[in-house]
MMTF fields as JSON, N, C-alpha, C and O atoms, coordinates in Angstrom:
{
  "mmtfVersion": "1.0.0",
  "mmtfProducer": "UNKNOWN",
  "numBonds": 271,
  "numAtoms": 272,
  "numGroups": 68,
  "numChains": 1,
  "numModels": 1,
  "chainsPerModel": [1],
  "groupsPerChain": [68],
  "chainIdList": ["A"],
  "bondAtomList": [4, 2, 8, 6, 12, 10, 16, 14, 20, 18, 24, 22, 28, 26, 32, 30, 36, 34, 40, 38, 44, 42, 48, 46, 52, 50, 56, 54, 60, 58, 64, 62, 68, 66, 72, 70, 76, 74, 80, 78, 84, 82, 88, 86, 92, 90, 96, 94, 100, 98, 104, 102, 108, 106, 112, 110, 116, 114, 120, 118, 124, 122, 128, 126, 132, 130, 136, 134, 140, 138, 144, 142, 148, 146, 152, 150, 156, 154, 160, 158, 164, 162, 168, 166, 172, 170, 176, 174, 180, 178, 184, 182, 188, 186, 192, 190, 196, 194, 200, 198, 204, 202, 208, 206, 212, 210, 216, 214, 220, 218, 224, 222, 228, 226, 232, 230, 236, 234, 240, 238, 244, 242, 248, 246, 252, 250, 256, 254, 260, 258, 264, 262, 268, 266],
  "bondOrderList": [1, 1, 1, 1, 1, 1, 1, 1, 1, 1, 1, 1, 1, 1, 1, 1, 1, 1, 1, 1, 1, 1, 1, 1, 1, 1, 1, 1, 1, 1, 1, 1, 1, 1, 1, 1, 1, 1, 1, 1, 1, 1, 1, 1, 1, 1, 1, 1, 1, 1, 1, 1, 1, 1, 1, 1, 1, 1, 1, 1, 1, 1, 1, 1, 1, 1, 1],
  "groupList": [{"groupName": "MET", "atomNameList": ["N", "CA", "C", "O"], "elementList": ["N", "C", "C", "O"], "formalChargeList": [0, 0, 0, 0], "bondAtomList": [1, 0, 2, 1, 3, 2], "bondOrderList": [1, 1, 2], "singleLetterCode": "M", "chemCompType": "L-PEPTIDE LINKING"}, {"groupName": "PHE", "atomNameList": ["N", "CA", "C", "O"], "elementList": ["N", "C", "C", "O"], "formalChargeList": [0, 0, 0, 0], "bondAtomList": [1, 0, 2, 1, 3, 2], "bondOrderList": [1, 1, 2], "singleLetterCode": "F", "chemCompType": "L-PEPTIDE LINKING"}, {"groupName": "LYS", "atomNameList": ["N", "CA", "C", "O"], "elementList": ["N", "C", "C", "O"], "formalChargeList": [0, 0, 0, 0], "bondAtomList": [1, 0, 2, 1, 3, 2], "bondOrderList": [1, 1, 2], "singleLetterCode": "K", "chemCompType": "L-PEPTIDE LINKING"}, {"groupName": "TYR", "atomNameList": ["N", "CA", "C", "O"], "elementList": ["N", "C", "C", "O"], "formalChargeList": [0, 0, 0, 0], "bondAtomList": [1, 0, 2, 1, 3, 2], "bondOrderList": [1, 1, 2], "singleLetterCode": "Y", "chemCompType": "L-PEPTIDE LINKING"}, {"groupName": "ALA", "atomNameList": ["N", "CA", "C", "O"], "elementList": ["N", "C", "C", "O"], "formalChargeList": [0, 0, 0, 0], "bondAtomList": [1, 0, 2, 1, 3, 2], "bondOrderList": [1, 1, 2], "singleLetterCode": "A", "chemCompType": "L-PEPTIDE LINKING"}, {"groupName": "LEU", "atomNameList": ["N", "CA", "C", "O"], "elementList": ["N", "C", "C", "O"], "formalChargeList": [0, 0, 0, 0], "bondAtomList": [1, 0, 2, 1, 3, 2], "bondOrderList": [1, 1, 2], "singleLetterCode": "L", "chemCompType": "L-PEPTIDE LINKING"}, {"groupName": "ILE", "atomNameList": ["N", "CA", "C", "O"], "elementList": ["N", "C", "C", "O"], "formalChargeList": [0, 0, 0, 0], "bondAtomList": [1, 0, 2, 1, 3, 2], "bondOrderList": [1, 1, 2], "singleLetterCode": "I", "chemCompType": "L-PEPTIDE LINKING"}, {"groupName": "SER", "atomNameList": ["N", "CA", "C", "O"], "elementList": ["N", "C", "C", "O"], "formalChargeList": [0, 0, 0, 0], "bondAtomList": [1, 0, 2, 1, 3, 2], "bondOrderList": [1, 1, 2], "singleLetterCode": "S", "chemCompType": "L-PEPTIDE LINKING"}, {"groupName": "VAL", "atomNameList": ["N", "CA", "C", "O"], "elementList": ["N", "C", "C", "O"], "formalChargeList": [0, 0, 0, 0], "bondAtomList": [1, 0, 2, 1, 3, 2], "bondOrderList": [1, 1, 2], "singleLetterCode": "V", "chemCompType": "L-PEPTIDE LINKING"}, {"groupName": "GLY", "atomNameList": ["N", "CA", "C", "O"], "elementList": ["N", "C", "C", "O"], "formalChargeList": [0, 0, 0, 0], "bondAtomList": [1, 0, 2, 1, 3, 2], "bondOrderList": [1, 1, 2], "singleLetterCode": "G", "chemCompType": "PEPTIDE LINKING"}, {"groupName": "THR", "atomNameList": ["N", "CA", "C", "O"], "elementList": ["N", "C", "C", "O"], "formalChargeList": [0, 0, 0, 0], "bondAtomList": [1, 0, 2, 1, 3, 2], "bondOrderList": [1, 1, 2], "singleLetterCode": "T", "chemCompType": "L-PEPTIDE LINKING"}, {"groupName": "ASP", "atomNameList": ["N", "CA", "C", "O"], "elementList": ["N", "C", "C", "O"], "formalChargeList": [0, 0, 0, 0], "bondAtomList": [1, 0, 2, 1, 3, 2], "bondOrderList": [1, 1, 2], "singleLetterCode": "D", "chemCompType": "L-PEPTIDE LINKING"}, {"groupName": "ARG", "atomNameList": ["N", "CA", "C", "O"], "elementList": ["N", "C", "C", "O"], "formalChargeList": [0, 0, 0, 0], "bondAtomList": [1, 0, 2, 1, 3, 2], "bondOrderList": [1, 1, 2], "singleLetterCode": "R", "chemCompType": "L-PEPTIDE LINKING"}, {"groupName": "GLN", "atomNameList": ["N", "CA", "C", "O"], "elementList": ["N", "C", "C", "O"], "formalChargeList": [0, 0, 0, 0], "bondAtomList": [1, 0, 2, 1, 3, 2], "bondOrderList": [1, 1, 2], "singleLetterCode": "Q", "chemCompType": "L-PEPTIDE LINKING"}, {"groupName": "PRO", "atomNameList": ["N", "CA", "C", "O"], "elementList": ["N", "C", "C", "O"], "formalChargeList": [0, 0, 0, 0], "bondAtomList": [1, 0, 2, 1, 3, 2], "bondOrderList": [1, 1, 2], "singleLetterCode": "P", "chemCompType": "L-PEPTIDE LINKING"}],
  "groupTypeList": [0, 1, 2, 3, 4, 1, 1, 1, 5, 0, 6, 7, 6, 8, 4, 9, 4, 8, 9, 1, 10, 9, 8, 7, 11, 8, 10, 12, 2, 6, 7, 1, 6, 5, 1, 9, 6, 5, 1, 8, 6, 1, 5, 5, 5, 5, 9, 1, 4, 4, 5, 8, 11, 2, 4, 6, 13, 14, 4, 0, 5, 7, 14, 4, 7, 5, 1, 4],
  "groupIdList": [1, 2, 3, 4, 5, 6, 7, 8, 9, 10, 11, 12, 13, 14, 15, 16, 17, 18, 19, 20, 21, 22, 23, 24, 25, 26, 27, 28, 29, 30, 31, 32, 33, 34, 35, 36, 37, 38, 39, 40, 41, 42, 43, 44, 45, 46, 47, 48, 49, 50, 51, 52, 53, 54, 55, 56, 57, 58, 59, 60, 61, 62, 63, 64, 65, 66, 67, 68],
  "secStructList": [7, 2, 2, 2, 2, 2, 2, 2, 2, 2, 2, 2, 2, 2, 2, 2, 2, 2, 6, 7, 2, 2, 2, 2, 2, 2, 2, 2, 2, 2, 2, 2, 2, 2, 2, 2, 2, 2, 2, 2, 2, 2, 2, 2, 2, 2, 2, 2, 2, 2, 2, 2, 2, 2, 2, 1, 7, 4, 4, 4, 4, 1, 4, 4, 4, 4, 7, 7],
  "xCoordList": [2.224, 1.761, 0.231, -0.347, -0.409, -1.867, -2.304, -3.34, -1.509, -1.811, -1.836, -2.722, -0.87, -0.829, -1.965, -2.538, -2.29, -3.409, -4.71, -5.515, -4.919, -6.124, -6.14, -7.188, -4.968, -4.855, -5.235, -5.998, -4.706, -5.032, -6.491, -7.106, -7.043, -8.456, -9.335, -10.324, -8.987, -9.767, -9.652, -10.633, -8.456, -8.29, -9.149, -9.765, -9.191, -9.996, -11.478, -12.176, -11.958, -13.374, -13.718, -14.736, -12.886, -13.146, -13.059, -13.895, -12.04, -11.894, -13.063, -13.523, -13.542, -14.692, -15.955, -16.785, -16.109, -17.288, -17.28, -18.332, -16.094, -15.978, -16.102, -16.538, -15.723, -15.85, -14.543, -14.524, -13.463, -12.162, -11.974, -11.294, -12.578, -12.567, -11.185, -10.86, -10.378, -9.021, -8.169, -7.477, -8.223, -7.477, -8.016, -7.252, -9.329, -9.957, -9.518, -9.247, -9.444, -9.023, -7.575, -7.265, -6.703, -5.28, -5.07, -4.36, -5.677, -5.481, -6.142, -5.665, -7.238, -7.871, -6.949, -6.822, -6.308, -5.377, -4.179, -3.739, -3.656, -2.535, -2.951, -2.192, -4.137, -4.636, -4.769, -4.382, -5.31, -5.462, -4.106, -3.936, -3.154, -1.825, -1.161, -0.6, -1.222, -0.622, -1.298, -0.627, -2.623, -3.324, -2.984, -2.855, -2.84, -2.458, -1.077, -0.87, -0.132, 1.214, 1.173, 1.833, 0.407, 0.273, -0.332, 0.105, -1.334, -1.985, -1.038, -1.04, -0.234, 0.742, 1.79, 2.164, 2.269, 3.233, 2.617, 3.273, 1.353, 0.658, 0.58, 0.835, 0.23, 0.132, 1.498, 1.588, 2.547, 3.886, 4.297, 4.86, 4.021, 4.354, 3.521, 4.014, 2.272, 1.421, 1.952, 1.984, 2.363, 2.962, 4.272, 4.546, 5.08, 6.345, 6.1, 6.811, 5.103, 4.776, 4.3, 4.608, 3.556, 3.107, 4.294, 4.337, 5.255, 6.445, 7.283, 7.796, 7.427, 8.189, 7.474, 8.117, 6.157, 5.387, 5.586, 5.692, 5.64, 5.865, 7.3, 7.555, 8.226, 9.629, 9.935, 10.845, 9.194, 9.435, 8.71, 7.495, 9.445, 8.859, 8.313, 8.897, 7.208, 6.667, 7.644, 7.618, 8.504, 9.477, 10.511, 11.079, 10.752, 11.738, 11.223, 12.014, 9.932, 9.354, 9.185, 8.842, 9.418, 9.219, 10.411, 11.543, 10.164, 11.248, 12.272, 13.433, 11.88, 12.82, 13.909, 15.028, 13.588, 14.596, 15.664, 16.719, 15.403, 16.417, 17.61, 18.721, 17.388, 18.46, 19.054, 19.937, 18.609, 19.125, 20.379, 20.95],
  "yCoordList": [6.981, 8.225, 8.292, 9.36, 7.139, 7.109, 7.497, 8.135, 7.107, 7.438, 8.958, 9.487, 9.65, 11.106, 11.783, 12.763, 11.259, 11.818, 11.659, 12.587, 10.498, 10.259, 11.136, 11.649, 11.304, 12.144, 13.589, 14.201, 14.144, 15.514, 15.655, 16.698, 14.612, 14.643, 14.693, 15.425, 13.932, 13.947, 15.303, 15.807, 15.892, 17.225, 18.233, 19.107, 18.116, 19.019, 18.896, 19.904, 17.679, 17.471, 18.039, 18.713, 17.775, 18.28, 19.805, 20.469, 20.35, 21.811, 22.467, 23.533, 21.855, 22.402, 22.333, 23.241, 21.26, 21.114, 22.133, 22.624, 22.446, 23.394, 24.83, 25.711, 25.071, 26.413, 27.047, 28.203, 26.326, 26.846, 26.567, 25.615, 27.399, 27.136, 27.312, 26.625, 28.2, 28.387, 27.152, 26.701, 26.607, 25.391, 24.23, 23.394, 24.183, 23.114, 23.138, 22.086, 24.318, 24.429, 23.987, 23.264, 24.414, 24.071, 22.573, 21.952, 21.994, 20.562, 19.724, 18.634, 20.225, 19.508, 19.496, 18.473, 20.618, 20.681, 19.76, 19.071, 19.752, 18.867, 17.412, 16.605, 17.081, 15.715, 15.307, 14.195, 16.186, 15.861, 15.721, 14.852, 16.551, 16.459, 15.142, 14.462, 14.782, 13.523, 12.326, 11.376, 12.366, 11.263, 11.183, 10.087, 12.324, 12.333, 11.741, 10.955, 12.116, 11.553, 10.05, 9.296, 9.613, 8.192, 7.452, 6.351, 8.05, 7.418, 7.308, 6.293, 8.33, 8.292, 7.22, 6.489, 7.112, 6.07, 4.69, 3.775, 4.541, 3.267, 2.901, 1.755, 3.866, 3.593, 3.246, 2.377, 3.913, 3.594, 2.182, 1.45, 1.797, 0.449, -0.6, -1.69, -0.285, -1.199, -1.392, -2.516, -0.314, -0.411, -1.166, -1.951, -0.939, -1.655, -3.149, -3.975, -3.496, -4.911, -5.555, -6.719, -4.82, -5.355, -5.573, -6.571, -4.654, -4.828, -6.016, -6.763, -6.198, -7.323, -8.631, -9.635, -8.62, -9.821, -10.226, -11.417, -9.256, -9.574, -10.021, -10.779, -9.574, -9.919, -11.346, -11.975, -11.857, -13.213, -14.185, -14.092, -15.106, -16.096, -17.257, -17.601, -17.864, -19.009, -20.171, -20.913, -20.349, -21.433, -21.221, -22.184, -19.979, -19.699, -20.137, -20.328, -20.297, -20.633, -22.129, -22.566, -22.93, -24.365, -24.98, -24.524, -26.01, -26.64, -27.325, -27.444, -27.78, -28.47, -27.546, -27.986, -26.249, -25.315, -24.997, -24.461, -25.319, -25.056, -25.997, -25.635, -27.2, -28.188, -28.303, -29.135, -27.505, -27.603, -26.786, -26.753],
  "zCoordList": [12.2, 11.652, 11.713, 11.918, 11.531, 11.627, 13.04, 13.228, 14.017, 15.406, 15.599, 16.27, 15.015, 15.151, 14.391, 14.867, 13.206, 12.449, 13.22, 13.278, 13.809, 14.606, 15.858, 16.252, 16.48, 17.674, 17.365, 18.112, 16.263, 15.894, 15.469, 15.691, 14.86, 14.496, 15.746, 15.777, 16.76, 18.01, 18.707, 19.253, 18.69, 19.273, 18.516, 19.127, 17.194, 16.374, 16.701, 16.81, 16.855, 17.167, 18.534, 18.685, 19.528, 20.882, 20.919, 21.531, 20.259, 20.246, 19.522, 19.932, 18.467, 17.756, 18.592, 18.544, 19.361, 20.212, 21.348, 21.757, 21.851, 22.956, 22.454, 23.196, 21.198, 20.65, 20.242, 19.821, 20.356, 19.935, 18.449, 18.068, 17.622, 16.187, 15.567, 14.599, 16.09, 15.567, 15.778, 14.866, 16.986, 17.302, 16.48, 15.998, 16.324, 15.562, 14.105, 13.525, 13.51, 12.11, 11.916, 10.969, 12.802, 12.679, 12.85, 12.059, 13.867, 14.095, 13.002, 12.683, 12.425, 11.321, 10.11, 9.436, 9.831, 8.702, 8.922, 8.002, 10.144, 10.461, 10.292, 9.755, 10.741, 10.625, 9.164, 8.803, 8.308, 6.893, 6.209, 5.354, 6.568, 5.972, 6.347, 5.488, 7.621, 8.058, 7.41, 7.007, 7.308, 6.676, 5.187, 4.64, 4.534, 3.121, 2.905, 1.98, 3.757, 3.662, 3.89, 3.176, 4.873, 5.156, 3.965, 3.632, 3.324, 2.185, 0.997, 0.3, 0.756, -0.339, -0.074, -0.992, 1.152, 1.497, 1.306, 0.808, 1.701, 1.506, 0.027, -0.343, -0.819, -2.247, -2.852, -3.719, -2.405, -2.888, -2.492, -3.305, -1.257, -0.816, -1.538, -1.826, -1.831, -2.581, -3.999, -4.502, -4.638, -5.964, -5.952, -6.859, -4.94, -4.816, -4.622, -5.194, -3.822, -3.614, -4.908, -5.163, -5.73, -7.015, -7.948, -8.666, -7.946, -8.781, -8.33, -9.163, -7.034, -6.516, -6.834, -7.143, -6.76, -7.074, -8.525, -8.82, -9.442, -10.858, -11.102, -12.038, -10.291, -10.49, -10.057, -10.597, -9.1, -8.612, -9.525, -9.7, -10.101, -10.984, -10.153, -9.126, -10.576, -9.827, -9.736, -8.754, -10.732, -10.7, -9.601, -9.085, -9.247, -8.194, -6.828, -5.905, -6.69, -5.408, -5.211, -4.112, -6.255, -6.106, -5.366, -5.531, -4.555, -3.791, -4.686, -4.295, -5.873, -6.753, -7.255, -7.516, -7.396, -7.901, -6.858, -7.197, -5.605, -4.585, -4.686, -4.299, -5.204, -5.269, -6.651, -6.864, -7.598, -8.967, -9.139, -10.229]
}
């Protein structure tokens, strides 16, 4: 998804430099929307990783607990 956000951002920059302001505005909005969705997904995965980290007890990771 980051690839598409970056792709639309580059199209927006080139279109703005050439003078196609309508195309530049649309692709800029698409790029911001995709980046926002990507950022929200990143934050959700970060929160999920923090919850999983708290759920795993340090004793569960020791080799002695595997044979008990």
